[in-house]
C-alpha positions as CSV (number, residue, x, y, z in Angstrom):
1,L,0.0,-0.2,-0.1
2,V,1.5,3.4,-0.8
3,I,-0.3,6.1,0.7
4,C,-0.1,9.7,-0.7
5,G,-0.6,11.7,2.2
6,A,-0.1,11.5,6.4
7,G,-2.3,13.0,7.7
8,H,-5.4,11.9,9.8
9,I,-6.8,9.5,8.1
10,A,-3.3,8.3,6.9
11,L,-2.4,7.4,10.2
12,P,-4.8,5.0,10.9
13,L,-5.2,3.9,7.4
14,S,-1.2,2.4,7.7
15,V,-2.0,1.0,11.1
16,I,-4.4,-0.8,9.4
17,A,-2.9,-2.2,7.0
18,K,0.1,-3.3,8.7
19,I,-2.4,-5.5,11.0
20,L,-3.7,-6.8,7.4
21,S,0.3,-7.4,6.7
22,F,0.8,-5.0,4.6
23,K,4.0,-3.2,2.8
24,V,2.8,0.5,3.6
25,T,5.5,3.6,1.8
26,V,4.2,6.6,3.2
27,I,5.2,9.5,1.5
28,D,4.7,13.1,2.4
29,N,6.4,16.3,1.9
30,R,6.2,18.0,4.9
31,E,8.8,16.6,7.7
32,N,7.3,17.0,10.6
33,F,4.7,14.2,9.1
34,A,6.8,11.9,6.9
35,N,8.8,10.1,9.6
36,K,9.0,7.8,11.5
37,K,8.1,9.0,14.3
38,R,4.7,9.3,13.5
39,F,4.9,5.6,11.1
40,P,7.0,3.6,13.2
41,H,5.2,0.6,12.0
42,A,5.9,1.9,8.1
43,D,8.1,-0.3,5.5
44,K,9.4,3.0,4.4
45,I,8.7,6.7,4.1
46,I,9.4,9.6,1.6
47,F,9.9,13.0,2.3
48,G,9.3,15.1,-0.5
49,K,6.7,15.3,-3.4
50,H,4.6,13.5,-3.5
51,A,3.3,13.0,-7.2
52,Q,6.8,12.7,-7.7
53,N,7.8,10.2,-5.6
54,L,4.9,8.0,-6.7
55,A,6.4,8.1,-10.5
56,K,9.8,6.5,-8.5
57,I,7.7,3.5,-7.5
58,P,7.6,0.9,-9.2
59,I,3.2,-0.3,-9.4
60,D,2.2,-3.3,-10.5
61,K,-1.4,-5.1,-9.8
62,D,-0.2,-6.2,-6.7
63,T,0.1,-2.1,-5.4
64,L,-2.5,0.2,-3.1
65,I,-2.3,3.7,-4.3
66,M,-4.4,5.0,-1.2
67,V,-4.6,9.8,-2.3
68,V,-4.8,11.3,1.3
69,T,-2.7,14.2,0.8
70,Q,-3.6,17.4,3.0
71,G,-5.0,19.1,-0.5
72,N,-6.6,19.1,-3.5
73,E,-3.9,20.2,-6.1
74,F,-1.3,17.5,-4.5
75,D,-4.2,14.4,-4.2
76,F,-5.1,15.7,-8.5
77,E,-0.9,15.4,-9.4
78,C,-0.9,12.8,-7.3
79,L,-3.8,10.7,-9.6
80,K,-2.7,11.9,-12.9
81,T,0.6,10.4,-11.9
82,A,-1.2,7.4,-11.0
83,V,-4.9,7.1,-13.2
84,Q,-2.8,5.4,-16.2
85,S,-1.2,2.9,-14.2
86,N,-1.8,-1.0,-13.7
87,A,-2.2,-0.3,-9.4
88,G,-4.4,-3.1,-8.7
89,Y,-6.9,-0.3,-6.7
90,L,-6.4,3.8,-6.8
91,G,-8.5,5.3,-4.8
92,V,-8.7,9.3,-3.6
93,I,-10.2,10.5,-0.6
94,S,-13.2,13.0,-2.2
95,S,-16.4,14.1,-2.2
96,K,-18.3,13.6,-5.5
97,P,-17.7,17.1,-7.2
98,K,-14.2,17.0,-6.2
99,R,-14.8,14.1,-8.4
100,I,-16.1,15.2,-11.4
101,K,-14.1,18.7,-10.7
102,F,-11.0,15.9,-11.4
103,F,-12.5,13.7,-13.9
104,N,-13.2,16.6,-16.5
105,R,-9.4,17.6,-15.7
106,L,-8.4,15.0,-16.6
107,K,-10.8,13.8,-19.1
108,K,-9.4,17.3,-20.8
109,L,-5.6,15.6,-20.4
110,N,-7.0,12.9,-22.6
111,I,-6.9,10.0,-20.0
112,P,-9.3,7.6,-21.6
113,A,-12.6,6.9,-19.2
114,K,-11.2,3.2,-18.8
115,Y,-9.0,4.8,-16.9
116,L,-11.5,6.9,-14.6
117,N,-13.9,4.3,-14.2
118,R,-11.2,2.2,-12.1
119,V,-10.6,5.0,-9.8
120,H,-12.4,4.8,-6.3
121,I,-13.4,8.1,-5.3
122,P,-14.6,8.9,-3.2
123,A,-12.6,6.0,-1.7
124,G,-14.5,3.7,0.4
125,I,-17.6,1.5,1.4
126,D,-20.5,3.8,3.0
127,I,-20.3,2.4,6.4
128,G,-21.1,6.2,7.5
129,A,-17.5,7.0,8.6
130,Q,-17.6,10.0,10.3
131,T,-14.0,9.5,12.0
132,P,-10.8,9.7,10.6
133,E,-10.6,6.0,12.6
134,E,-14.1,4.5,10.6
135,I,-12.6,6.4,7.3
136,A,-10.1,4.2,6.5
137,V,-12.0,0.7,7.9
138,S,-14.2,1.9,4.8
139,I,-11.1,2.2,2.6
140,S,-9.8,-0.6,4.1
141,A,-13.0,-2.5,3.5
142,E,-12.9,-1.5,0.0
143,M,-9.7,-2.3,-0.8
144,I,-9.9,-6.2,0.2
145,A,-13.1,-6.3,-1.5
146,I,-11.1,-5.2,-4.7
147,L,-8.7,-7.9,-3.3
148,N,-10.6,-10.2,-3.1
149,E,-13.5,-10.0,-6.0
150,D,-13.2,-13.0,-6.6
151,K,-14.4,-14.6,-2.9
152,V,-17.3,-11.4,-2.5
153,G,-20.6,-13.1,-3.2
154,T,-19.9,-16.0,-1.5
155,D,-22.8,-18.5,0.2
156,K,-22.5,-17.7,4.2
157,F,-23.7,-14.4,3.4
158,K,-26.0,-15.3,0.6
159,D,-29.8,-15.0,1.9
160,N,-31.4,-17.6,0.2
161,N,-34.1,-18.5,2.7
162,P,-35.1,-14.8,4.1
163,S,-37.9,-16.0,6.1
164,Q,-34.9,-18.5,8.2
165,G,-34.5,-17.2,11.7
166,V,-36.6,-14.8,11.2
167,S,-39.5,-14.7,14.1
168,T,-43.2,-13.0,12.8
């Protein structure tokens, strides 16, 4: 998991990712955030420009990328850098209006729709998350669902007999 940004969502997300046995890389342009004291559990911490450093990382289908920087322009630059990669997951913390704005900008750069359709923006599963920790759980759940896509919909979650176990 490569996390672009080291703020209030990145911290719990990185902890959850380590619990899930992910190798975690954190990139941030703020030295007081991108450090081992803040992220003692991270495998790699990169201090510097988000998008420029993201561009130096080999990205393949096993790479998960989550963009949670401290500013919209940093978020966009990271998204632009990774959108045409073959990352297994690309998420951006966002609102729906920000999604529209970012996608319009990417379309003007002639980024094909097939790449835009792979971006999870806003990232996460809607669980009504409010706190940074809840948002991190939401994002983690979405990443797991993508990684386990061929296992989603197993029989244990199917309601084959809806009246069973329900008293009327």
